[in-house]
N, C-alpha and C positions, 0 to 999 in steps of 0.2 A: 486360422481363417479370418480374413478381413470381412467385416460385416458393417452394413450401414442400416439405419433404421428406416422403416416405412410404415406409415399408418394407413390402414384400410378398415373401414367399418369399425372405427374406434379401437382397432387392434394394432399393436406395433410388432412387426416381424424383425427380430434381431438375430435369429439363429435358425439353423436347419431344424432343430428340435421343435421350435415354435411353428415353423412352416408345416411340419409333418403333423403336429398336434391339431392345428386348425384344419388341415386337410382331412384328418381322421374324423373331425367333428362336422364335416360336411361343407366347409368353405372351399370354393374352387377358384375364386378370383383373387389374384395376387399381382395385379399390374404394378409395374415400376419397382417391385421389390429388388433389393440389391444384396446378394449373398455371394460375393466374390470368393472363389476357391472352395465353395460348398462341396461337401462329400455326400452325394445322393446316389451312390453306387447301388444298383439293383432296386431303387425305390419305385413303388407303384404310384404314379402320379397321373393316371388316366383322366382325361377331360379337364385338366387344370388349365387356367389361363394365366400365363406369365408374360403377357404383352408388354414389350419394352422393358423387360426386367434385365438385371445385370447379373450374369452368372459366368463372368470371365474366369477361365482356368478351373471351372467346376468339374467334379468327377461325377458323370452321369452314365458311366458304362453299365450296360445291362438294364438301365432304367426303362420302365414302361410308360411312355408318354402318348400313347394312342388317343386320338380325339382332342389333343391339347391345342390351345391357341398360343403359339410362341412367336407371333408376328412381331418383328422389330426387336426381338431379344438379342442381347449381346452374349454370345457363347464363344468368343474368341479364345483360342487356346484350350477349350474344354475337351474332356475325354468323353466321347459318346460311343465307344466301341460296343458293338452288339446291342445298341439301344433300339427299342421298339418305337419307331417314329412314323409308321405307316399312316398316311392320310393327314399328318400333322400340318398345321399352318405355320410355316417358317418364312413367309413372305417378308422381304426387307430385313431379314435377320443377319447378324454379323457372326459368321462361323469361321472367320479367318484363322488358319492354323489349327483348327479343331481336328481331333482324331475320330474318324467315322468308320474305321475298319469293321466290316461285318455287320454294320447297322442296317436296319430295314427302313428305307425312306420311300418305299413304293407308294405312288399316288400322293406324295407330299406336295405341298404348295411352297415353292422356293423362288417364286418370281422376284427378281431384283435382289436376291440374297448375295452376300459377300462370302465366297468360298475360296478366297485367296490362300494358296498353299495348304489346302486341306489334305489330309491323308485318308483316302477313301478306297483303298484297294479291296476288291471283293464286296463292295457295298451295293445294295440294291436301290436303284432309282427308277425302277420300272414305272411307267405312266406318270412320273413326277412332272410338275410344271416348273421347269428351270429356265424359263424365258427371261431374258435380260439379266441373268445371273453372271457373277464374276468369278471365274475359276482359275485365274492366272496362276501358272506354275503348280497346279494341283496334281496329286497322285491318284489317278483313277484306274490303275492297272487292274484288269479283270473285273471291273465294275459292270453291273448290268443296268443298262439304260434303255431297255426295250420300250418302244413307243413313247419315249420321254419327249417333252416339248422343250427344245433348246433354242428356240428362235431368238436371234439377236444376243445370244450368250457369248461371253468372252472366254474361250478355252485356249488362249495363247500359251504356248510352252507347257501345256498340260500333257501328262503321260497317260495315254489311253490305250496302251498296249494290251491286246487281247480283250478289250472292252466289248461288251455286247450292245450294239447300237441298232439292233434290228427294228425297223419301223420308226426310228426316231426322226423327229423334225428338226433339222439343223439349218433351216433357212436363215440366211443373213448372220450366221455364226462366224466368229473369228477363230480359225484353227492355225494361225500363224505359228510355225515352228513346233506344232504339236506332234506327238508321237502316236500314230495310229497303226503301228505295225501289228499285223495279225488281228486287227479289230474286225468285228462282224458288222458290216454296213448293209446287209441285205434288206431290201424294201425301205431303206432310209431315204429321206428327202434332203439332198445336199445341193441346194440351189442358192446362188448369190453368196457363196461362202468364201471367205478370205483364206486361201490355202498356201500362201507363200511360205516356203521352208518346211511344210508339213511332210511327215514320212508315212508312207502307206505300204511298206514292204510286207507282202503276204496278207494284206487286208482282203476281206471277202466282200464282194458285191454280187448282185444278180440282175436279171432283166427288170426287176421291180425297183431297183435303186435309181433315183432320179438325180443326175448330175447336170451341170450346165452343159450346153451343147458342145463346147470346145474341149471339155475335159475327157481325156482318154485314160480310163483306169489301168489298162495294161502298160501304158507308158510310165506309170509311177510304181509298177511292181505289184499291182493288185491282181487278185485271182477272181475271175468271173464264174460263178456257178450257173449252170443251166437247169 
């Protein structure tokens, strides 16, 4: 494991062991710590502050991070499968290439986060703030994004097949060349959206789905529920 030193409150964090020891002793603030490729699988790190920390390629699968401040953290290439991240602040975080399969990010704050090429099939983003986030080429097959805030997000070339977007706000989102086949868009707000090259075969909408006036769901293969 590649590790760099960080001094906080006259303590130097050089290893996962030290981080866990200080956490067990009651310390919760570890801003700017750098533990690249750290193995924290299944760790209980609730309410920890890792603001602007570096955990590239770290293993956090199954970790409990509820209540944590992870704003600005670098988790590129990290493994976060089945991690508990509900309500976590990940605004401005770098999650490019991260593995998020089965993770719970419901009600999480991901405004402006970099989620380029994330693998997040089956992941929960219900009620999450994903406004201005960057999802280019991401895998969100079967993900749940119910009532999520996706305003001005970039979802170009993202795979949203069978994703649940019920009640989501997609205003000014870019869905160019995205795959929304069999996605659920009931009650979603799809206004001022860039849709060039997007696929909607078998996607579901209803009378509560708000499209731009000239958009005809049936013309792109969508199914309208009454």
